N, CA, C and O atoms as a printed pandas DataFrame, in Angstrom:
     atom_number atom_name residue_name chain_id  residue_number  x_coord  y_coord  z_coord
0              1         N          UNK        A               1    0.823   -1.222    0.128
1              2        CA          UNK        A               1    0.007   -0.149    0.053
2              3         C          UNK        A               1    0.937    1.242    0.039
3              4         O          UNK        A               1    1.925    1.348    0.766
4              5         N          UNK        A               2    0.523    2.238   -0.827
5              6        CA          UNK        A               2    1.236    3.463   -0.766
6              7         C          UNK        A               2    1.109    4.115    0.481
7              8         O          UNK        A               2    0.119    3.908    1.182
8              9         N          UNK        A               3    2.060    4.924    0.847
9             10        CA          UNK        A               3    2.175    5.680    2.199
10            11         C          UNK        A               3    1.305    7.025    1.779
11            12         O          UNK        A               3    1.340    7.583    0.682
12            13         N          UNK        A               4    0.607    7.359    2.795
13            14        CA          UNK        A               4   -0.296    8.605    2.690
14            15         C          UNK        A               4   -1.663    8.175    2.441
15            16         O          UNK        A               4   -2.505    9.065    2.322
16            17         N          UNK        A               5   -2.018    6.988    2.345
17            18        CA          UNK        A               5   -3.313    6.528    2.163
18            19         C          UNK        A               5   -3.839    6.045    3.495
19            20         O          UNK        A               5   -3.137    6.136    4.502
20            21         N          UNK        A               6   -5.119    5.506    3.527
21            22        CA          UNK        A               6   -5.786    5.275    4.797
22            23         C          UNK        A               6   -4.977    3.919    5.150
23            24         O          UNK        A               6   -4.635    3.132    4.268
24            25         N          UNK        A               7   -4.692    3.713    6.582
25            26        CA          UNK        A               7   -4.017    2.648    6.996
26            27         C          UNK        A               7   -5.053    1.991    8.052
27            28         O          UNK        A               7   -6.082    2.511    8.483
28            29         N          UNK        A               8   -4.522    0.724    8.359
29            30        CA          UNK        A               8   -5.343   -0.365    9.105
30            31         C          UNK        A               8   -5.771    0.456   10.341
31            32         O          UNK        A               8   -6.941    0.720   10.619
32            33         N          UNK        A               9   -4.579    0.863   11.120
33            34        CA          UNK        A               9   -4.721    1.617   12.345
34            35         C          UNK        A               9   -5.537    2.905   12.286
35            36         O          UNK        A               9   -5.989    3.274   13.370
36            37         N          UNK        A              10   -5.781    3.583   11.321
37            38        CA          UNK        A              10   -6.449    4.571   11.002
38            39         C          UNK        A              10   -7.876    4.264   11.433
39            40         O          UNK        A              10   -8.410    5.149   12.102
40            41         N          UNK        A              11   -8.550    3.235   11.187
41            42        CA          UNK        A              11   -9.912    2.971   11.330
42            43         C          UNK        A              11  -10.270    2.161   12.503
43            44         O          UNK        A              11  -11.176    1.328   12.514
44            45         N          UNK        A              12   -9.386    2.500   13.638
45            46        CA          UNK        A              12   -9.680    2.046   15.111
46            47         C          UNK        A              12   -9.496    0.426   15.158
47            48         O          UNK        A              12   -9.112   -0.157   14.144
48            49         N          UNK        A              13   -9.769   -0.267   16.326
49            50        CA          UNK        A              13   -9.638   -1.533   16.533
50            51         C          UNK        A              13  -11.060   -2.258   16.382
51            52         O          UNK        A              13  -12.139   -1.668   16.313
52            53         N          UNK        A              14  -10.858   -3.689   16.343
53            54        CA          UNK        A              14  -12.244   -4.415   16.184
54            55         C          UNK        A              14  -13.093   -4.305   17.454
55            56         O          UNK        A              14  -14.316   -4.326   17.321
56            57         N          UNK        A              15  -12.566   -4.192   18.640
57            58        CA          UNK        A              15  -13.561   -4.076   19.728
58            59         C          UNK        A              15  -14.468   -2.696   19.645
59            60         O          UNK        A              15  -15.612   -2.666   20.096
60            61         N          UNK        A              16  -13.850   -1.583   19.034
61            62        CA          UNK        A              16  -14.853   -0.262   18.864
62            63         C          UNK        A              16  -15.920   -0.696   18.155
63            64         O          UNK        A              16  -17.032   -0.496   18.645
64            65         N          UNK        A              17  -15.807   -1.400   16.813
65            66        CA          UNK        A              17  -17.244   -1.794   16.162
66            67         C          UNK        A              17  -18.106   -2.557   16.780
67            68         O          UNK        A              17  -19.276   -2.492   16.402
68            69         N          UNK        A              18  -17.757   -3.450   17.858
69            70        CA          UNK        A              18  -18.832   -3.999   18.703
70            71         C          UNK        A              18  -19.978   -3.287   19.298
71            72         O          UNK        A              18  -21.028   -3.881   19.544
72            73         N          UNK        A              19  -19.802   -1.986   19.544
73            74        CA          UNK        A              19  -20.622   -1.073   20.006
74            75         C          UNK        A              19  -20.792    0.243   19.246
75            76         O          UNK        A              19  -21.684    1.018   19.592
76            77         N          UNK        A              20  -20.067    0.500   18.338
77            78        CA          UNK        A              20  -19.996    2.039   17.685
78            79         C          UNK        A              20  -19.944    1.850   16.282
79            80         O          UNK        A              20  -19.561    0.754   15.874
80            81         N          UNK        A              21  -20.272    2.756   15.456
81            82        CA          UNK        A              21  -19.986    2.796   14.021
82            83         C          UNK        A              21  -18.882    4.085   14.001
83            84         O          UNK        A              21  -18.893    5.031   14.789
84            85         N          UNK        A              22  -17.948    3.874   12.915
85            86        CA          UNK        A              22  -16.997    4.973   12.854
86            87         C          UNK        A              22  -16.978    5.682   11.364
87            88         O          UNK        A              22  -17.047    5.106   10.278
88            89         N          UNK        A              23  -16.870    7.052   11.613
89            90        CA          UNK        A              23  -17.027    7.809   10.302
90            91         C          UNK        A              23  -15.619    8.701   10.290
91            92         O          UNK        A              23  -15.061    9.166   11.284
92            93         N          UNK        A              24  -15.236    8.804    9.045
93            94        CA          UNK        A              24  -14.224    9.732    8.712
94            95         C          UNK        A              24  -14.080   10.240    7.417
95            96         O          UNK        A              24  -15.101   10.253    6.728
96            97         N          UNK        A              25  -12.861   10.733    6.850
97            98        CA          UNK        A              25  -12.872   11.087    5.559
98            99         C          UNK        A              25  -11.300   11.193    5.161
99           100         O          UNK        A              25  -10.417   11.366    6.002
100          101         N          UNK        A              26  -11.089   11.077    3.882
101          102        CA          UNK        A              26   -9.691   10.920    3.434
102          103         C          UNK        A              26   -9.887   11.854    2.059
103          104         O          UNK        A              26  -10.566   11.477    1.104
104          105         N          UNK        A              27   -9.338   12.850    2.102
105          106        CA          UNK        A              27   -9.024   13.724    0.925
106          107         C          UNK        A              27  -10.386   13.863   -0.008
107          108         O          UNK        A              27  -10.374   13.580   -1.206
108          109         N          UNK        A              28  -11.394   14.268    0.595
109          110        CA          UNK        A              28  -12.630   14.319   -0.111
110          111         C          UNK        A              28  -13.490   13.227   -0.092
111          112         O          UNK        A              28  -14.667   13.410   -0.404
112          113         N          UNK        A              29  -13.102   12.132    0.220
113          114        CA          UNK        A              29  -14.000   10.991    0.339
114          115         C          UNK        A              29  -14.399   10.631    1.849
115          116         O          UNK        A              29  -13.603   10.239    2.702
116          117         N          UNK        A              30  -15.633   10.813    2.009
117          118        CA          UNK        A              30  -16.171   10.293    3.316
118          119         C          UNK        A              30  -16.448    8.807    3.450
119          120         O          UNK        A              30  -16.587    8.077    2.469
120          121         N          UNK        A              31  -16.518    8.415    4.635
121          122        CA          UNK        A              31  -16.815    7.089    4.943
122          123         C          UNK        A              31  -17.349    6.762    6.343
123          124         O          UNK        A              31  -17.080    7.393    7.366
124          125         N          UNK        A              32  -18.171    5.651    6.242
125          126        CA          UNK        A              32  -18.744    5.215    7.309
126          127         C          UNK        A              32  -18.544    3.626    7.553
127          128         O          UNK        A              32  -18.795    2.900    6.590
128          129         N          UNK        A              33  -18.152    3.078    8.653
129          130        CA          UNK        A              33  -17.760    1.454    8.762
130          131         C          UNK        A              33  -18.467    1.287    9.939
131          132         O          UNK        A              33  -18.314    2.036   10.904
132          133         N          UNK        A              34  -19.321    0.239    9.916
133          134        CA          UNK        A              34  -19.933   -0.426   11.124
134          135         C          UNK        A              34  -20.152   -1.865   11.023
135          136         O          UNK        A              34  -20.005   -2.425    9.937
136          137         N          UNK        A              35  -20.504   -2.530   12.110
137          138        CA          UNK        A              35  -20.638   -3.780   12.195
138          139         C          UNK        A              35  -22.193   -4.281   11.834
139          140         O          UNK        A              35  -23.109   -3.532   12.175
140          141         N          UNK        A              36  -22.442   -5.280   11.289
141          142        CA          UNK        A              36  -23.807   -5.703   11.048
142          143         C          UNK        A              36  -24.087   -7.011   11.120
143          144         O          UNK        A              36  -23.029   -7.619   11.284
144          145         N          UNK        A              37  -25.055   -7.772   11.073
145          146        CA          UNK        A              37  -25.471   -9.227   11.001
146          147         C          UNK        A              37  -25.924   -9.277    9.789
147          148         O          UNK        A              37  -26.806   -8.486    9.457
148          149         N          UNK        A              38  -25.453  -10.144    8.951
149          150        CA          UNK        A              38  -26.172  -10.670    7.697
150          151         C          UNK        A              38  -26.259  -12.146    7.604
151          152         O          UNK        A              38  -25.222  -12.774    7.388
152          153         N          UNK        A              39  -27.387  -12.765    7.744
153          154        CA          UNK        A              39  -27.592  -14.213    7.674
154          155         C          UNK        A              39  -26.922  -14.753    8.891
155          156         O          UNK        A              39  -26.225  -15.759    8.758
156          157         N          UNK        A              40  -27.050  -14.211   10.033
157          158        CA          UNK        A              40  -26.508  -14.768   11.200
158          159         C          UNK        A              40  -24.867  -14.593   11.253
159          160         O          UNK        A              40  -24.188  -15.143   12.120
160          161         N          UNK        A              41  -24.380  -13.850   10.330
161          162        CA          UNK        A              41  -22.915  -13.672   10.402
162          163         C          UNK        A              41  -22.563  -12.217   10.551
163          164         O          UNK        A              41  -23.190  -11.328    9.975
164          165         N          UNK        A              42  -21.434  -11.987   11.427
165          166        CA          UNK        A              42  -21.052  -10.385   11.455
166          167         C          UNK        A              42  -20.257  -10.194   10.565
167          168         O          UNK        A              42  -19.431  -11.034   10.208
168          169         N          UNK        A              43  -20.409   -8.852    9.981
169          170        CA          UNK        A              43  -19.815   -8.249    8.929
170          171         C          UNK        A              43  -19.538   -6.872    9.088
171          172         O          UNK        A              43  -20.251   -6.198    9.831
172          173         N          UNK        A              44  -18.429   -6.293    8.377
173          174        CA          UNK        A              44  -18.233   -5.019    8.338
174          175         C          UNK        A              44  -19.095   -4.478    7.189
175          176         O          UNK        A              44  -19.011   -5.073    6.115
176          177         N          UNK        A              45  -19.929   -3.402    7.289
177          178        CA          UNK        A              45  -20.424   -2.873    6.026
178          179         C          UNK        A              45  -19.904   -1.305    6.041
179          180         O          UNK        A              45  -19.984   -0.529    6.993
180          181         N          UNK        A              46  -19.402   -1.070    4.856
181          182        CA          UNK        A              46  -18.600    0.235    4.484
182          183         C          UNK        A              46  -19.367    1.023    3.546
183          184         O          UNK        A              46  -19.785    0.530    2.498
184          185         N          UNK        A              47  -19.599    2.407    3.925
185          186        CA          UNK        A              47  -20.068    3.265    2.879
186          187         C          UNK        A              47  -19.068    4.270    2.673
187          188         O          UNK        A              47  -18.215    4.666    3.468
188          189         N          UNK        A              48  -19.325    4.675    1.331
189          190        CA          UNK        A              48  -18.205    5.879    0.929
190          191         C          UNK        A              48  -19.056    6.731    0.021
191          192         O          UNK        A              48  -19.895    6.264   -0.749
192          193         N          UNK        A              49  -18.775    8.055    0.168
193          194        CA          UNK        A              49  -19.496    9.040   -0.633
194          195         C          UNK        A              49  -18.557   10.366   -0.694
195          196         O          UNK        A              49  -17.614   10.514    0.084
196          197         N          UNK        A              50  -18.884   11.270   -1.644
197          198        CA          UNK        A              50  -18.120   12.550   -1.695
198          199         C          UNK        A              50  -18.539   13.485   -0.634
199          200         O          UNK        A              50  -19.699   13.591   -0.236
200          201         N          UNK        A              51  -17.553   14.139   -0.210
201          202        CA          UNK        A              51  -17.890   15.107    0.912
202          203         C          UNK        A              51  -18.585   16.433    0.145
203          204         O          UNK        A              51  -18.822   16.395   -1.062
204          205         N          UNK        A              52  -18.810   17.314    0.766
205          206        CA          UNK        A              52  -18.546   17.681    2.154
206          207         C          UNK        A              52  -19.546   17.220    3.118
207          208         O          UNK        A              52  -19.215   17.228    4.303
208          209         N          UNK        A              53  -20.686   16.830    2.804
209          210        CA          UNK        A              53  -21.703   16.590    3.841
210          211         C          UNK        A              53  -21.845   15.159    4.440
211          212         O          UNK        A              53  -21.392   14.198    3.818
212          213         N          UNK        A              54  -22.405   15.022    5.520
213          214        CA          UNK        A              54  -22.401   13.841    6.386
214          215         C          UNK        A              54  -23.336   12.716    5.670
215          216         O          UNK        A              54  -23.968   12.892    4.628
216          217         N          UNK        A              55  -23.288   11.472    6.480
217          218        CA          UNK        A              55  -24.022   10.543    5.806
218          219         C          UNK        A              55  -25.397   10.641    5.516
219          220         O          UNK        A              55  -25.975   10.192    4.525
220          221         N          UNK        A              56  -25.978   11.409    6.682
221          222        CA          UNK        A              56  -27.570   11.461    6.418
222          223         C          UNK        A              56  -27.953   12.627    5.605
223          224         O          UNK        A              56  -29.120   12.726    5.226
224          225         N          UNK        A              57  -27.063   13.531    5.298
225          226        CA          UNK        A              57  -27.332   14.567    4.402
226          227         C          UNK        A              57  -26.856   14.424    3.082
227          228         O          UNK        A              57  -26.816   15.414    2.352
228          229         N          UNK        A              58  -26.452   13.201    2.643
229          230        CA          UNK        A              58  -25.881   12.953    1.290
230          231         C          UNK        A              58  -26.899   11.921    0.688
231          232         O          UNK        A              58  -27.276   10.937    1.324
232          233         N          UNK        A              59  -27.353   12.245   -0.702
233          234        CA          UNK        A              59  -28.336   11.372   -1.409
234          235         C          UNK        A              59  -27.886    9.902   -1.211
235          236         O          UNK        A              59  -26.717    9.653   -0.915
236          237         N          UNK        A              60  -28.770    8.975   -1.365
237          238        CA          UNK        A              60  -28.390    7.625   -1.394
238          239         C          UNK        A              60  -27.650    7.368   -2.729
239          240         O          UNK        A              60  -26.748    6.530   -2.752
240          241         N          UNK        A              61  -27.956    7.975   -3.713
241          242        CA          UNK        A              61  -27.450    7.564   -5.141
242          243         C          UNK        A              61  -25.871    8.013   -5.188
243          244         O          UNK        A              61  -25.188    7.678   -6.155
244          245         N          UNK        A              62  -25.349    8.730   -4.185
245          246        CA          UNK        A              62  -24.010    9.178   -4.179
246          247         C          UNK        A              62  -23.308    8.243   -3.220
247          248         O          UNK        A              62  -22.095    8.367   -3.054
248          249         N          UNK        A              63  -23.943    7.387   -2.630
249          250        CA          UNK        A              63  -23.287    6.342   -1.740
250          251         C          UNK        A              63  -22.999    5.272   -2.304
251          252         O          UNK        A              63  -23.849    4.779   -3.046
252          253         N          UNK        A              64  -21.667    4.573   -2.111
253          254        CA          UNK        A              64  -21.310    3.210   -2.537
254          255         C          UNK        A              64  -21.105    2.459   -1.242
255          256         O          UNK        A              64  -20.565    2.977   -0.265
256          257         N          UNK        A              65  -21.601    1.100   -1.274
257          258        CA          UNK        A              65  -21.535    0.331   -0.184
258          259         C          UNK        A              65  -20.896   -1.050   -0.496
259          260         O          UNK        A              65  -21.088   -1.573   -1.594
260          261         N          UNK        A              66  -20.076   -1.691    0.538
261          262        CA          UNK        A              66  -19.429   -3.063    0.190
262          263         C          UNK        A              66  -19.609   -3.525    1.656
263          264         O          UNK        A              66  -19.934   -2.846    2.630
264          265         N          UNK        A              67  -19.274   -5.066    1.567
265          266        CA          UNK        A              67  -19.384   -5.864    2.998
266          267         C          UNK        A              67  -18.129   -6.673    2.831
267          268         O          UNK        A              67  -17.641   -7.120    1.793
268          269         N          UNK        A              68  -17.683   -6.771    4.159
269          270        CA          UNK        A              68  -16.524   -7.615    4.335
270          271         C          UNK        A              68  -16.722   -8.570    5.563
271          272         O          UNK        A              68  -17.646   -8.273    6.320
272          273         N          UNK        A              69  -15.991   -9.650    5.849
273          274        CA          UNK        A              69  -16.046  -10.435    6.913
274          275         C          UNK        A              69  -15.757   -9.496    8.222
275          276         O          UNK        A              69  -15.111   -8.469    8.009
276          277         N          UNK        A              70  -16.142   -9.740    9.426
277          278        CA          UNK        A              70  -15.990   -9.179   10.624
278          279         C          UNK        A              70  -14.857   -9.961   11.233
279          280         O          UNK        A              70  -15.039  -10.780   12.134
280          281         N          UNK        A              71  -13.696   -9.688   10.718
281          282        CA          UNK        A              71  -12.363  -10.442   11.108
282          283         C          UNK        A              71  -11.278   -9.424   10.990
283          284         O          UNK        A              71  -11.501   -8.389   10.362
284          285         N          UNK        A              72  -10.069   -9.651   11.574
285          286        CA          UNK        A              72   -8.959   -8.739   11.330
286          287         C          UNK        A              72   -8.540   -8.902    9.763
287          288         O          UNK        A              72   -7.998   -7.909    9.277
288          289         N          UNK        A              73   -8.705   -9.921    8.992
289          290        CA          UNK        A              73   -8.425   -9.811    7.647
290          291         C          UNK        A              73   -9.628   -9.058    6.907
291          292         O          UNK        A              73   -9.438   -8.500    5.827
292          293         N          UNK        A              74  -10.742   -9.067    7.473
293          294        CA          UNK        A              74  -11.776   -8.308    6.732
294          295         C          UNK        A              74  -11.619   -6.861    7.006
295          296         O          UNK        A              74  -11.934   -6.085    6.104
296          297         N          UNK        A              75  -11.199   -6.418    8.066
297          298        CA          UNK        A              75  -10.744   -5.041    8.458
298          299         C          UNK        A              75   -9.885   -4.654    7.458
299          300         O          UNK        A              75  -10.113   -3.598    6.868
300          301         N          UNK        A              76   -8.874   -5.374    7.149
301          302        CA          UNK        A              76   -7.759   -4.968    6.279
302          303         C          UNK        A              76   -8.329   -4.761    4.759
303          304         O          UNK        A              76   -8.096   -3.828    3.990
304          305         N          UNK        A              77   -9.024   -5.744    4.591
305          306        CA          UNK        A              77   -9.920   -5.661    3.230
306          307         C          UNK        A              77  -10.614   -4.478    3.176
307          308         O          UNK        A              77  -10.551   -3.910    2.085
308          309         N          UNK        A              78  -11.393   -3.831    4.211
309          310        CA          UNK        A              78  -11.942   -2.561    4.222
310          311         C          UNK        A              78  -11.245   -1.559    3.851
311          312         O          UNK        A              78  -11.616   -0.729    3.021
312          313         N          UNK        A              79  -10.021   -1.560    4.529
313          314        CA          UNK        A              79   -8.968   -0.512    4.169
314          315         C          UNK        A              79   -8.481   -0.505    2.579
315          316         O          UNK        A              79   -8.424    0.494    1.862
316          317         N          UNK        A              80   -8.186   -1.694    2.255
317          318        CA          UNK        A              80   -7.652   -1.897    0.796
318          319         C          UNK        A              80   -8.924   -1.366   -0.153
319          320         O          UNK        A              80   -8.716   -0.543   -1.044
320          321         N          UNK        A              81  -10.152   -1.862    0.090
321          322        CA          UNK        A              81  -11.311   -1.348   -0.589
322          323         C          UNK        A              81  -11.478    0.322   -0.680
323          324         O          UNK        A              81  -11.626    1.025   -1.680
324          325         N          UNK        A              82  -11.410    0.639    0.535
325          326        CA          UNK        A              82  -11.591    2.202    0.434
326          327         C          UNK        A              82  -10.340    3.086   -0.216
327          328         O          UNK        A              82  -10.453    4.175   -0.778
328          329         N          UNK        A              83   -9.080    2.310    0.013
329          330        CA          UNK        A              83   -7.960    3.014   -0.837
330          331         C          UNK        A              83   -8.128    2.792   -2.367
331          332         O          UNK        A              83   -7.813    3.678   -3.161
332          333         N          UNK        A              84   -8.619    1.624   -2.756
333          334        CA          UNK        A              84   -8.858    1.408   -4.175
334          335         C          UNK        A              84   -9.937    2.245   -4.684
335          336         O          UNK        A              84   -9.826    2.807   -5.774
336          337         N          UNK        A              85  -10.995    2.361   -3.939
337          338        CA          UNK        A              85  -12.061    3.311   -4.490
338          339         C          UNK        A              85  -11.465    4.985   -4.603
339          340         O          UNK        A              85  -11.740    5.745   -5.532
340          341         N          UNK        A              86  -10.771    5.252   -3.657
341          342        CA          UNK        A              86  -10.292    6.586   -3.713
342          343         C          UNK        A              86   -9.158    6.806   -4.843
343          344         O          UNK        A              86   -8.977    7.859   -5.455
344          345         N          UNK        A              87   -8.546    5.800   -4.974
345          346        CA          UNK        A              87   -7.597    5.989   -6.028
346          347         C          UNK        A              87   -8.291    5.865   -7.719
347          348         O          UNK        A              87   -7.857    6.473   -8.697
348          349         N          UNK        A              88   -9.263    5.068   -7.704
349          350        CA          UNK        A              88   -9.852    4.670   -9.018
350          351         C          UNK        A              88  -10.989    5.825   -9.338
351          352         O          UNK        A              88  -11.447    5.928  -10.475
352          353         N          UNK        A              89  -11.349    6.557   -8.421
353          354        CA          UNK        A              89  -12.684    7.402   -8.479
354          355         C          UNK        A              89  -12.121    8.905   -8.170
355          356         O          UNK        A              89  -12.984    9.748   -7.926
356          357         N          UNK        A              90  -10.848    9.292   -8.158
357          358        CA          UNK        A              90  -10.453   10.524   -7.595
358          359         C          UNK        A              90  -11.330   11.737   -8.288
359          360         O          UNK        A              90  -11.496   12.767   -7.635
360          361         N          UNK        A              91  -11.751   11.647   -9.283
361          362        CA          UNK        A              91  -12.573   12.791   -9.837
362          363         C          UNK        A              91  -13.859   13.112   -9.052
363          364         O          UNK        A              91  -14.446   14.191   -8.969
364          365         N          UNK        A              92  -14.193   11.789   -8.434
365          366        CA          UNK        A              92  -15.427   12.193   -7.664
366          367         C          UNK        A              92  -15.329   12.706   -6.255
367          368         O          UNK        A              92  -16.369   12.908   -5.629
368          369         N          UNK        A              93  -14.235   12.915   -5.748
369          370        CA          UNK        A              93  -13.987   13.368   -4.500
370          371         C          UNK        A              93  -13.639   14.862   -4.521
371          372         O          UNK        A              93  -12.703   15.254   -5.218
372          373         N          UNK        A              94  -14.328   15.661   -3.815
373          374        CA          UNK        A              94  -14.049   17.090   -3.956
374          375         C          UNK        A              94  -12.650   17.528   -3.475
375          376         O          UNK        A              94  -12.240   17.022   -2.431
376          377         N          UNK        A              95  -11.943   18.339   -4.072
377          378        CA          UNK        A              95  -10.793   18.621   -3.747
378          379         C          UNK        A              95  -10.810   19.696   -2.532
379          380         O          UNK        A              95  -11.693   20.553   -2.505
380          381         N          UNK        A              96   -9.853   19.631   -1.571
381          382        CA          UNK        A              96   -9.770   20.750   -0.511
382          383         C          UNK        A              96   -8.647   21.329   -0.632
383          384         O          UNK        A              96   -8.350   22.264    0.112
């Protein structure tokens, strides 16, 4: 992974997600990460959208979501996916 991108430690530890969701942003790309249960399986659900508005104030059409296993490996997949989305869709993220 290139330096300067989102890192695993930037999105907090596994225990945090057992009780809370996490929101943040990276160079114009906003994100929300939370634990959910799908078919009796715990997963990370991740949403990304262009800033500057928060999740509730952004139209659903502007949000992209993906799901990953609720495991340490899945947490790394979350980071990798967000970095890939940011890199391949740079034109969508408002520059600051």
